[in-house]
Every structure is written in C-alpha cells, then in structure tokens.
N, C-alpha and C positions, 0 to 999 in steps of 0.2 A: 351290633344291631344297627341296621340298615333305617337312617332318619331321612332318607331322601324322601320328596313328595311325588316322587313318580320313579318308573321304572318299567322294563320291557315286561312283556307277557304274551304267551302263545293265545290268539283267540280263534284258531282254527287248523286241522290237520286233516288230511284225507286220501287216499289212494283213488286212481281213475285209471282205467283202461280204455282206452282209445278205439273207437273201430277204424278199420283201413280209410285215410283219406278224409278223418273227421277234422273240421275246423271249429275251433271256438276262440269267440273274441270277446275282451273285456275293456271298456275304454278308460276305466279309472277303477284301481284297486287299494285301497287305504291300508296296506301293509308291508311289510318286508316281506316279500315270499323265498322261501329257499323250495328248491324242486330239485327233483333226482329222478334219474331215468332206473327203473328196475330191468327191464327189457324193451328191444324193439328200438326203432329210429324214428326220429321226425325232426321239427324244427321249431324254435319259438320265437317270435318277432316281438320287441318291446324297447322302448323309446327310441326309435329308428334305427335298432339293430336286431341283426338278423342271426340266432345260434344253431348249430345243427348239433344236434343230440344224439349219442348213441348209450349203450347199457354202461352204469356208472357216472355218467356226466352229472355233474352239479352247477345248477343256476341260480344266483341270488339276484331277484329284482327288488329294485329301491322302492322306497314309500310314494305312493302316488302313481303306481306305474300304469300304462296302459300294458297289455298283453294279447297276443295271439298264437294258439298253439294248431300247429300243421302236422297232423299224424302222416307216417309213410302210407302210401297205396298198399303195399304189398306187407309190412311188419311194422304196424303202429306201435307207437311206445307206451309202455305202462308207467306211469309217473305215481310219486309220492311228493304231495306238497304239505308244507308247513308256513303259516302266515304269524308274523309276529309286528303287534305294536309295540315300538321301540321305545315309548314314554306315555304309559298310561297313569294317571293321578291314580296315588294309593288309595284314597280318600273315595273312589268311585267304585261301586262293584262293577266288576268285568263281565260284559255280555259274550258270551264266547260265537262271536259272528264278525266276519269280514265284510267291508263295504265293497261292492262290486257292482251293483245293480244300480241301472239311473234311478235316481229318486231316494235313494238309501239315505235315511236322516244321519246314518253313522258317517256319512262322507264328510260333515262338517261338525262332528263331534267334539266339543272343546276338552274332552277327557282324552283323548288320544291325538298323539303328536309324533312327527317323525322328520328326517330330513331328507331332501331330495338328492339324487346321486345316479349314478350311470348302473347297468348290468353288470353283472361279472360272472362268467364262467370259471369254473374251477376244473383243473386236470383232474382226471381220475385218479392218476396216480400218487396224489398228495395225501399225507394222513390225515389232515384237516377236513379233506373233502369226504375220504371214507367215513371222519367221525360224524362228519353232519347228515350222511345218509344212515348212519347206524342211530343217530339220536332222532333223526327224522322218522325213522321207522318204529322205535320206541313212543315218540309221540303220537304217531296216526293210533297205535294200538291202544294206548293209554287215554285218548279222546273218545275211543269207541267203547270203552270198557267202564261203565255205571255212569253217574252223574258228573256234571262239570264240576272240578277241583281247581278255586281260584289260586289256592297256593302253589299247587303241584304245578299249573299252569305259568304261573309267575317265577318260578324256579326253572322252568324248562324256557321260557323267553330269556332269562340271566345267561343260560347255557348257550342258547342260540347266540348272542350277542358276543360272547366272550370267544366262540368259536368263529364266528363271522369276522371279528379283530386278526385271529390268528392267519385266515384264509387270505384276507386283504394284504397280510405280509408276507405271504408266500408259501406258508406251509412248508411241511419236510416230505422230498420226493421217496416214494416205498421203492426199496432196491428191487433190482430186476430179478432177481432169485424169487424174491417173495412174490412178484408179480404172475413168473412163471408157475409157481405152487398154486395161489389161489385161482389161476385160469385152470388149471388141471382139476382142480377140485369141482369147480363150475361146470366144467365138461363132464364129469362123473359121478354126478350125484346119487345116479341109481343105483347105486353098487358100493359093498365095502371100500373102504380106502384106508390102507394102513400107513402111519405115519412114516414109515422110510418110504412107501412109494411117494407121497407126497414130496417128501424130502430129495428124493430122486427126480422128480420131475424139475425141481428147481437148481439140480446140479451142486445140491451141498449137503451134509451130514446131518443125521436125526438131531442132534446138540443143535448143531447152527440153526437148522429149520427151527428149533425149540426155542432159541433166543430171539430168532426174528419176529416170529408171531407175537412172543411176547412184548417187546418193543415196541412194535406197530400198531396190534390190537390189543394187548393189554392180557391175553390170554394164551392159553394152549392150542398148538395146530388142532388137537380132536375135539375141543371144547368149540373152535372157530368153525369145523367143520360141521359140528352138529348145529349150532347156530343159523349158518346156512342153511343148512336142511331145512329146519324149522320155518324160516323166512320164505323159502322157495315154497314149503307145502301150506303156508296161510296164503299166498298170493294164490296158487293153484286152486284152493279152497274157494277164495272169493271170485275167482274169474273164470276158471275151466270148466266146470260143471261136471268135474271127474269126482267118481264116489271116493270114500275115504279109503278104502283098500287100494285103489289105483293111485291115489295120492302118496300113500304109504309107500308103496313100489317105486313109485318115479322118484322118490327121493332117499331111497337105499334101506329102507325098513321092510323086511320079509314077514315079520310079525306084526301085523295090523293092532293087536291089543297092546302090545309095547309102543307102537308108535302112538296110540292113543294117550298113552301115560306120560309119555315126552312131551307129546304137544301140550296138553294140559299143564304139566308142570311150567312149563315156558310161557303159555298164553292164558292161564288161570281160566280155560274153558274146554270142554272137548270137542274134537275134529267136529262130530256131528252137529253140533252146535253152533261152530263158527261163522259169523256175519257174512253173506254174501252180497250185502248190497254194493252197489258201485257208484261211488260220489263223484261228480264233476270237481274240477281242480278250481 
C-alpha cells in the first residue's frame, strides 16, 4: 500500500491537428508535458532550445516550462500531449486542468509540485519512446471517454513517471529489421498485410518477426498491425472529415460493418459517434 502523501497524476491529455504555419505559445505551463508526433513536421521551442519534430518524435518538457509550437507550412504536424503533475497531494482532490494561461490560480497551487529541468527529445527508435507514445494515445482516449477518474489518472501518472525514468537512462534501441517492418506496415495500411510479407520487408523469417514484435511491443505482428490501423482510423475520424466507409477502406477494411465492430471493441464507441473535436495542446 502506498503511504506517501503525494504522487504523480495526469491532469490533461489531448490531440491537436495544427493548421499550416500555425503558431501557439504559452509562457508558463505548470506540468511535465509529454508530446509525440502522429504525422507531419514542425518545431517546438522551449527553455531556450529548439527541437525539430517529425512523425514518431517524442519530446518531454519540464515542470514550469515555456513552449512555442511552430507547425510546418506544408505538412503541419499532428500531436498528442499529456500533462503530468509529478507531485500532487493525495489528500486534495485533483482538478483535471493544467495551468498555462496568465492569471490561472493553478500556477501557484500549493498542492501541485515539480522540479525544473531541461527539455529532452527521445529518439523514435527507442522502445521507451514508443511506449510513451502508446501510453499517451491510451491516456488521451481514456480522458475523452466519460467523467474524470482520479484513481485512473494517478495510476497513469505513475506509469509516465516510470517510463520517463527509463527514457532518461537511454532506453533500448529497436532493431533495424523491426524498423523496416513497421515502416512497411505504415506505408501500406490501406490493404491486407500477411505476416509473411511484413517479415520479408524486414529481411527475416516469420518466426523471427514474431519474436521481435513480442519482445519490443509485447504483442504479435498481426495484433500490432490491427492496433496501428485503429489508431490511424481514430485520427482520421477526428480530423479528416472522411465518412466512416472511406476511413475503413483507408486502413485496409473492405467490410464497413466489420470495421465498425473492431473499432467499437477497441475504443468502446462506434466510429459514427467518435468525437471529432480538435483540442489545442
């Protein structure tokens, strides 16, 4: 049983699709922010540093950071963001909000604490960066599904802090064969992808491909492909304006009804009712 008087908690999580050339700046954000790029390119300035981000990039911004988002003029990035308060009093109810606007009383809330530091960009090829992005995707979906659950948010906060510690230690590089296989999958989501074809893209056998996916992603190759299809479908439903049938075909499902069943099993809601709101970071 945890008897400490304070602990980490997630206080906000969202997606945002930037417009071409869009700029957003916040002078002081009272969180440790984890952000990852779903697609596109852009840059982030924080604490005097500038980071160029592309698909797969993961960036960690420290407690009390300033931040400026600069989207590319031609291929603006789409981001996921999660805001963690590293030390929140356990005796005080958590307000699911992050202080980032001037005059917000949460800027000086006595029940929220963290330590200053420097931003850190993680290589997309490390397993910890991939886990942070995967955990972040789940967290955003969880925050958007029903009322705020403090217990879940505290548990997620602890997971982010744990992964952050591993990332600071360097993480584990993903093998080149697995990089080739995952890149092949992402380029060909609009059609069936037999495991044998995925393995061939990495220059390895089906059994070796299975071992690599299990070791680094904790799942089979086919299950990982399905999860990527569902995440891409969710992103398209949020931001593209395409119909459900068009999204289904774009992620490799010819049968719209089957796609709807898989989507609902994954996200707990049918694709026709999936939230389309775009939230600023």
